[in-house]
C-alpha positions in Angstrom: -88.1 34.9 -178.0 -86.0 35.3 -174.8 -83.4 38.0 -174.9 -80.4 36.1 -173.5 -78.2 39.2 -172.9 -80.9 40.7 -170.7 -81.2 37.5 -168.7 -77.5 37.4 -168.2 -77.6 41.1 -167.1 -80.4 40.4 -164.6 -78.4 37.4 -163.2 -75.3 39.5 -162.9 -77.2 42.3 -161.1 -78.8 39.7 -158.8 -75.4 38.2 -157.9 -74.0 41.6 -157.2 -76.9 42.5 -154.9 -76.5 39.1 -153.2 -72.8 39.7 -152.7 -73.5 43.2 -151.3 -76.2 41.9 -148.9 -73.9 39.1 -147.8 -71.1 41.5 -147.0 -73.6 43.8 -145.1 -75.0 40.8 -143.2 -71.5 39.4 -142.4 -70.3 42.8 -141.2 -73.5 43.2 -139.2 -72.9 39.8 -137.5 -69.2 40.7 -136.9 -70.1 44.1 -135.4 -72.8 42.4 -133.2 -70.3 39.8 -132.0 -67.7 42.5 -131.4 -70.2 44.7 -129.4 -71.1 41.7 -127.2 -67.5 41.0 -126.5 -66.9 44.7 -125.8 -69.9 44.8 -123.5 -68.1 42.4 -121.2 -65.4 45.0 -120.6 -67.6 48.0 -120.0 -68.2 48.6 -116.3 -71.7 47.5 -115.3 -73.8 49.8 -113.0 -75.2 46.6 -111.5 -71.8 45.2 -110.7 -72.0 42.7 -107.9 -70.0 43.4 -104.7 -67.9 40.2 -104.9 -67.3 38.6 -101.5 -64.6 36.4 -102.9 -61.9 39.0 -102.2 -62.7 38.7 -98.5 -62.5 35.0 -97.9 -60.7 31.7 -98.8 -62.5 28.8 -100.4 -62.3 25.3 -99.0 -60.1 24.4 -102.0 -57.7 27.3 -101.0 -57.5 26.0 -97.5 -57.1 22.4 -98.6 -54.1 23.4 -100.8 -52.4 25.7 -98.3 -53.3 24.1 -94.9 -54.6 20.5 -95.3 -53.9 19.8 -91.6 -56.3 22.6 -90.6 -59.0 21.3 -92.9 -58.7 17.9 -91.3 -59.2 19.5 -87.9 -62.3 21.3 -89.2 -63.6 18.0 -90.5 -63.0 16.0 -87.4 -60.0 14.1 -88.6 -61.3 13.0 -92.0 -58.8 12.1 -94.7 -58.0 14.7 -97.5 -59.8 12.4 -100.0 -62.9 12.2 -97.9 -62.9 16.0 -97.5 -62.6 16.5 -101.2 -65.4 14.1 -101.8 -67.8 16.0 -99.5 -67.2 19.2 -101.4 -67.2 17.8 -104.9 -70.3 15.6 -104.5 -72.5 18.4 -103.3 -75.8 18.3 -105.4 -77.1 21.4 -107.1 -80.7 22.4 -107.4 -83.2 22.0 -110.2 -86.7 23.3 -111.1 -89.7 22.1 -109.2 -93.2 22.2 -110.7 -94.8 24.0 -107.7 -91.9 25.3 -105.5 -89.3 27.6 -106.9 -86.6 24.8 -107.0 -85.5 21.7 -105.2 -82.3 19.7 -104.5 -81.4 17.4 -107.4 -82.2 13.8 -106.2 -78.8 12.0 -105.9 -77.3 9.0 -104.1 -73.5 9.4 -103.5 -71.3 8.4 -100.6 -72.0 11.7 -98.8 -75.3 12.9 -100.1 -78.5 11.0 -100.5 -81.6 13.0 -101.5 -84.8 10.9 -101.5 -88.5 10.8 -100.7 -90.2 14.2 -100.9 -86.7 15.7 -101.4 -85.5 15.1 -97.9 -81.9 14.2 -97.1 -81.3 10.8 -95.8 -79.0 9.6 -93.0 -78.6 6.4 -91.1 -81.8 7.2 -89.1 -84.0 8.4 -92.0 -83.7 6.3 -95.2 -85.7 4.9 -98.1 -86.7 1.8 -96.0 -88.5 3.8 -93.3 -89.3 7.3 -94.5 -92.8 6.5 -95.7 -93.8 4.9 -92.5 -92.4 7.7 -90.2 -93.1 10.9 -92.1 -96.4 11.3 -90.3 -95.9 12.1 -86.6 -92.2 13.0 -87.0 -90.4 16.4 -86.6 -89.8 18.2 -89.9 -86.7 20.3 -90.0 -86.7 23.2 -92.6 -84.0 25.5 -93.6 -81.5 26.5 -96.3 -78.1 25.0 -97.0 -77.0 25.1 -93.4 -80.0 22.9 -92.3 -79.4 20.8 -95.4 -75.8 20.3 -94.4 -73.5 21.6 -97.2 -70.0 20.5 -96.6 -70.8 17.6 -94.2 -71.8 14.0 -94.6 -75.3 12.7 -94.1 -74.8 11.7 -90.5 -73.3 15.1 -89.6 -76.3 17.4 -90.3 -78.3 19.1 -87.6 -81.3 16.8 -88.2 -79.1 13.7 -87.9 -77.7 14.8 -84.6 -81.2 15.6 -83.4 -82.0 11.9 -84.2 -78.8 10.8 -82.4 -79.5 12.8 -79.3 -83.3 12.2 -79.1 -84.4 8.6 -79.6 -88.0 9.5 -78.7 -88.6 11.4 -82.0 -87.7 11.1 -85.7 -86.3 14.2 -87.3 -86.5 14.6 -91.1 -84.2 16.9 -92.9 -86.2 19.0 -95.5 -83.4 21.7 -95.8 -82.8 22.9 -99.4 -79.8 25.0 -100.4 -80.8 28.7 -100.9 -84.3 28.3 -99.5 -85.6 31.2 -97.4 -88.3 30.9 -94.8 -91.0 31.9 -97.3 -90.1 29.0 -99.6 -89.8 26.7 -96.6 -93.4 27.5 -95.6 -94.5 26.8 -99.2 -92.8 23.4 -98.9 -94.6 22.8 -95.6 -97.9 23.7 -97.2 -97.2 21.3 -100.1 -96.5 18.4 -97.7 -99.7 19.2 -95.7 -101.7 19.3 -99.0 -100.3 15.8 -99.8 -101.8 14.6 -96.6 -98.7 14.3 -94.4 -98.9 15.4 -90.8 -95.9 16.4 -88.6 -95.7 16.2 -84.8 -93.8 19.4 -84.8 -91.8 21.7 -87.2 -88.4 23.3 -86.8 -87.2 26.2 -88.9 -83.5 27.1 -88.9 -83.4 30.5 -90.6 -81.8 33.9 -90.9 -79.0 34.4 -93.5 -81.0 33.5 -96.6 -84.0 35.6 -95.4 -81.9 38.8 -94.9 -79.9 38.2 -98.1 -82.8 37.4 -100.4 -84.9 40.3 -99.1 -81.9 42.5 -99.7 -81.8 41.4 -103.3 -85.4 42.2 -104.3 -87.6 45.2 -104.6 -90.8 43.1 -104.4 -93.1 42.8 -101.4 -91.9 40.6 -98.5 -94.9 38.3 -99.0 -94.3 37.6 -102.7 -90.7 37.3 -103.8 -88.4 34.5 -104.8 -85.5 33.0 -102.9 -83.4 33.8 -106.0 -84.3 37.2 -107.3 -84.1 36.2 -111.0 -86.8 33.6 -110.5 -89.3 36.3 -110.0 -88.9 37.1 -113.7 -88.9 33.6 -115.2 -91.9 34.4 -117.4 -92.1 38.1 -118.0 -95.2 39.1 -119.9 -93.5 40.4 -123.0 -91.3 37.3 -123.5 -93.4 34.4 -122.2 -95.7 34.6 -125.2 -92.8 34.3 -127.6 -90.4 31.5 -128.4 -87.6 30.5 -126.1 -85.0 31.5 -128.7 -86.2 35.1 -128.4 -85.9 35.0 -124.7 -82.3 34.1 -125.1 -81.7 37.4 -126.8 -82.2 39.2 -123.5 -79.2 37.3 -121.9 -76.7 38.6 -124.5 -74.1 40.9 -122.9 -75.0 44.0 -125.1 -78.7 43.6 -124.3 -77.9 43.2 -120.6 -75.7 46.3 -120.6 -78.4 48.3 -122.4 -81.0 47.4 -119.7 -78.5 48.0 -116.9 -77.9 51.6 -118.0 -81.5 52.1 -118.7 -82.2 51.0 -115.2 -79.5 53.3 -113.8 -81.0 56.3 -115.7 -84.5 55.4 -114.5 -83.4 55.4 -110.9 -81.6 58.7 -111.2 -84.5 60.4 -113.1 -87.5 58.9 -111.4 -86.3 57.9 -108.0 -89.0 55.1 -107.7 -90.5 54.5 -104.3 -90.7 51.0 -102.7 -94.5 51.1 -103.2 -94.0 51.6 -107.0 -91.5 48.8 -107.3 -93.6 46.4 -105.2 -96.6 46.7 -107.5 -97.3 43.7 -109.6 -101.1 43.6 -110.3 -101.8 46.9 -112.0 -101.5 47.1 -115.8 -99.3 50.2 -115.4 -96.9 48.7 -112.8 -93.3 48.7 -114.0 -93.1 44.9 -113.2 -96.0 44.4 -115.6 -95.1 46.8 -118.4 -91.3 46.5 -118.4 -90.2 43.4 -116.4 -86.6 43.4 -117.7 -86.2 47.0 -116.6 -87.7 46.2 -113.3 -85.3 43.3 -112.8 -82.2 45.4 -113.5 -83.5 48.2 -111.2 -83.6 45.7 -108.4 -80.1 44.4 -109.3 -78.7 48.0 -109.1 -80.5 48.9 -105.9 -79.4 45.6 -104.3 -75.8 46.8 -104.7 -76.4 50.1 -102.9 -76.3 51.0 -99.2 -79.7 50.5 -97.7 -81.9 52.6 -95.4 -81.4 50.4 -92.4 -84.7 51.4 -90.7 -86.8 50.6 -93.7 -84.9 47.3 -94.3 -85.4 46.4 -90.6 -89.1 47.1 -90.8 -89.4 45.0 -93.9 -87.7 42.0 -92.3 -89.7 42.3 -89.1 -92.9 42.3 -91.1 -91.6 39.4 -93.1 -91.0 37.2 -90.0 -94.2 38.3 -88.3 -96.3 37.5 -91.3 -94.7 34.1 -91.8 -95.0 33.2 -88.1 -98.7 34.2 -88.1 -99.3 31.9 -91.1 -97.5 28.9 -89.5 -99.3 29.6 -86.3 -102.6 29.3 -88.1 -101.5 26.1 -89.9 -100.2 24.6 -86.6 -103.5 25.3 -84.9 -105.5 23.7 -87.7 -103.3 20.7 -88.3 -102.3 20.3 -84.7 -98.5 20.5 -84.7 -96.0 22.6 -82.7 -93.4 24.7 -84.3 -90.3 26.9 -83.5 -88.0 29.2 -85.4 -84.3 29.3 -84.6 -82.3 32.3 -85.7 -79.0 30.9 -86.9 -75.4 31.9 -86.6 -74.0 33.9 -89.5 -70.6 32.7 -90.6 -69.9 35.8 -92.7 -69.9 37.9 -89.5 -67.9 35.5 -87.3 -64.5 36.3 -85.9 -64.0 32.5 -85.5 -64.5 31.8 -89.2 -61.1 30.6 -90.5 -62.2 31.2 -94.1 -62.4 35.0 -93.8 -59.1 36.5 -95.0 -59.4 39.9 -93.2 -62.2 40.5 -90.7 -61.5 44.3 -90.5 -61.5 44.6 -94.3 -64.8 42.8 -94.6 -66.3 45.1 -91.9 -65.2 48.2 -93.7 -65.8 47.3 -97.3 -68.3 44.4 -97.8 -71.8 45.6 -98.7 -73.4 42.6 -96.9 -71.7 43.8 -93.7 -73.0 47.3 -94.1 -76.5 46.3 -95.1 -77.2 43.1 -93.2 -75.0 43.2 -90.1 -77.0 46.1 -88.4 -80.3 44.4 -89.2 -78.9 41.1 -88.0 -78.1 42.7 -84.6 -81.5 44.4 -84.4 -83.3 41.1 -85.1 -81.5 39.4 -82.3 -82.6 42.3 -80.0 -86.2 41.9 -81.1 -86.2 38.2 -80.5 -84.8 38.6 -77.0 -87.4 41.3 -76.2 -90.2 38.9 -77.2 -91.4 41.0 -80.1 -90.7 38.2 -82.6 -92.7 35.4 -81.0 -91.8 31.7 -81.6 -88.3 32.8 -82.6 -85.2 31.7 -80.5 -81.8 33.3 -81.0 -79.0 30.7 -81.2 -76.8 32.9 -83.3 -74.0 32.9 -80.7 -73.7 29.1 -80.8 -70.3 29.3 -82.4 -68.7 30.6 -79.2 -68.9 27.0 -77.8 -67.2 25.5 -80.9 -63.5 25.5 -81.9 -64.1 25.0 -85.6 -67.6 26.2 -86.4 -67.5 26.5 -90.2 -66.5 24.4 -93.3 -66.6 27.5 -95.6 -67.8 31.1 -95.4 -71.3 30.2 -94.2 -71.8 26.5 -93.6 -71.5 24.6 -90.3 -69.0 21.9 -89.4 -69.9 18.5 -87.9 -69.2 19.8 -84.4 -71.2 23.0 -84.9 -74.2 21.0 -86.2 -74.0 18.7 -83.1 -73.9 21.8 -80.9 -76.9 23.4 -82.6 -78.8 20.2 -82.3 -78.0 20.1 -78.6 -79.1 23.7 -78.1 -82.4 23.0 -79.9 -83.1 20.0 -77.7 -81.9 21.8 -74.6 -84.4 24.6 -75.3 -87.2 22.2 -75.8 -86.4 20.3 -72.6 -86.3 23.6 -70.7 -89.7 24.5 -72.2 -91.2 21.2 -71.3 -89.9 21.4 -67.8 -91.7 24.6 -67.3 -94.9 23.1 -68.8 -94.6 25.2 -72.0 -93.8 23.3 -75.2 -91.6 25.6 -77.3 -91.3 28.4 -74.8 -90.7 31.8 -76.2 -88.1 32.6 -73.6 -84.5 32.4 -74.7 -82.4 30.3 -72.3 -79.3 32.2 -71.3 -75.9 30.8 -72.6 -75.0 29.5 -69.1 -77.8 27.0 -69.5 -75.8 25.2 -72.2 -72.6 24.8 -70.2 
């Protein structure tokens, strides 16, 4: 026979335990939420040096000086200018490459076959018939043409100025030269064959190399993409991976990374290792990532950084040279203007302030100047310095880094002028940089 009072007692104890556990669990959740909220207010040792304090956005200039924005955009209406900025497509994952531009078709941006950007010369009706034997133009967002319409990109002006060739715009926002070469290889693997290849590079190379601690032959254009599938998370469920993005977890790893740097002073060789089982990248990828984040916000050893970028360009050029010999195409690399360093950039609030305070100026500007010297001396073969192109343009930039319609036309003219000078001397893609007076 069941003893009912005992049953009632057991139920009451169970309910009391449940209530206690519920209170503990609820308090734990509340504390965890509070800690994550608090973590957002605790200074981060990996705090980014924000450039926004040094420049105005296009929206700022549109609101405060719409007439000037119309001059920059060659007389376009305010609505047209707003449309160009608002319709800009983002990037998405690519199955082989790191990422690609989202395929879209709007009034100002049309991304189509093999992720190229269309204009009135290159479009969905002729792209498949002309991709072979054409000139492929690679680059980041400046080559892609952020902030300008389809017929105002560098590639489009190349088509306008040179009716003997077809130029295809394969620029992708945030691509560096390493990713561009991977794109070139992918197109070659698919069986396409260019007549020649043009790379318009510089800013993304120096910036992305400055963000990583990995070797210059194997790093991502966006640093966090080098850690997409870390070994201790990839084997678990996605929900567990999300735990690492919580503010309190992020802060924990940031301070661990800071202490690791202070106590161990890791060398570049240690941080570049990825293949040994004891490498930090293999054993503790999250810690490795946050170490790179912290180090990227510190003043660099300029001589080491310069050596790294020089080896990066030389390695890349040697590879493309081998590809060009095997697949029978010409190529040239053009070292681009850097808007963030320009005294003619109307979006920079205070040029003196950015020189004295911005980390990108301290880390990248000296290397940028050294690279130009190396190009002019002939040490970096197949590279042409057109970084001073802005001096011939009244309104070179549509924001901090991207080129205006008139600047893109000028750059296209410089590229064609260089090629015509090279052909006149019997050397296709001469390594000699024509002096500025040549362009007058």
